N, C-alpha and C positions, 0 to 999 in steps of 0.2 A: 458446470460451476468450474471455469477454470482459473480465475483468481477471485477466492472468496475477500481475501486482502489483499492490496496489490503490493503494501508493504506492511512487512510482519517480521517477528522475529518467534521462532518454536524453540521450544527447548523441552526434553521429557527427562522428569526424573521419577526413576520406578515407575507405578502408577500415576504419575501426576503428569499432564501435558500442561507446561506455559506457554500460554500464548500472545504475547505482545501485539499490540495492534494499536491503527488511530482508529477512534471511535464514534464511527459514525453510526448514528444511533439505529436507522432504517437497516444498516448493513447487521448490526449485533444481534437487531430482532429476527432476521431473517436467519442467522445462523444460528442464534438457539432456536428456531423452529426445525431449523435443517437436522440440527444434533438430535433433536429430540425425536425424529422419524428414523434419522439413519444408525444413530448411537443412544438408544434410549435407557441403557445402562449407565452412561456416561453422567457425572455431576459437573456442573458446572456454575462458575461461580466469579464475580470479578475482583480482583485484589490489587493494590497497588502498592504493596511491600515485598513482592514476589521477585523484584529485580536483580537481585543480588545474586543469585544462581547462575546468572546469565555470565558469570565471571568477567572476563575483560571485556565485554560487551553490555556491562551494567549500566556504565555511564551512558553510552549510547541510547541502551533500551530506556533507561531513566529518562535522559533528554530528548527524545524524539517520539515514543509512544504513550498515549494519555491511560491506556485500559489495557491491563494484560488479565487473562482469562486464565484461571485453573481449572483443567477439564482434568475429571476425576476418574479413572476408571477402573473397574471392580478387580482385573486384573494386569500383569505387567505386560503381557503379550498382546491384550487389548491397546495398551498406550503405544506398543510397538508400531502395531500394525496401522492405527492412526497415524503415526509418525511418519510411515513409511509411505502411506498415502496422500500425505500434504503435499499440495493441494488438492483435494478432493475433484478427481477429473471423470468425465463421461456419464456414464450408468449410475454409477452410486450419486450424481448427484440429483437424482430421482428429478420430482414435479418444478424443483428450486433451483434449476439449471438457468432459467432467465431473470432470477435475481442478480446472477453474477456473470454477465454475459463477457467473453472473452474478446477484446478489441484489438488485441494483439498489441506490438509495444506501443508506447508512446512516443508520437512522433514530438520531435525536438522541436520547438518555436523559441526563436529570440526574440525578444522584447526591448528595447531601450529602455533604461529608466526613465530619461527623460525624452518625450517626443521634440521639444525644441529644438535639442541636438540634432537631431535628423533633418530638420527644418535649415539649420545653420549651415551644416555640409551641404546641401544642397546649394544654398544661397552663394555658398565659398565657390563650390563647383563651377555655378554659372558666373561669377565675377573672373575666374581664373581662364574659363571661355573666352570672354568676352576682352579681357587683356591679351590673351596671347593672340585671337585674333582679328584685333583693333577694333574699330568702332562698328557698329551694327549698319547696313545701308538700309536707309529707310523712306 
């Protein structure tokens, strides 16, 4: 489980971990199952009002993430350990490792906003070639 949520914001407040994510239902369910196995002592709830503790990033969290999970641990030490190990890697992922495969960095793909723009650019290039080379021998 190299990346549970590829895009996230994490904040620890005493015994609570606030984890802001984009809410993919299947990943949220997998995450809850993994937490039940890996950290049965933790209590997980979904909240939408805890973006303010993110401080200067609060607006970004509010605008870009649609789920904030509050993970409450019995002690602050357990919350610190969870924070240090995030994202959970290797053997700690247990049987859920396949749920979050690490596909490496996302390749950059460029897509034109208007496909007809590429067609027009290609046509202009052909017209320039014809104009520069004179007429085509047919």
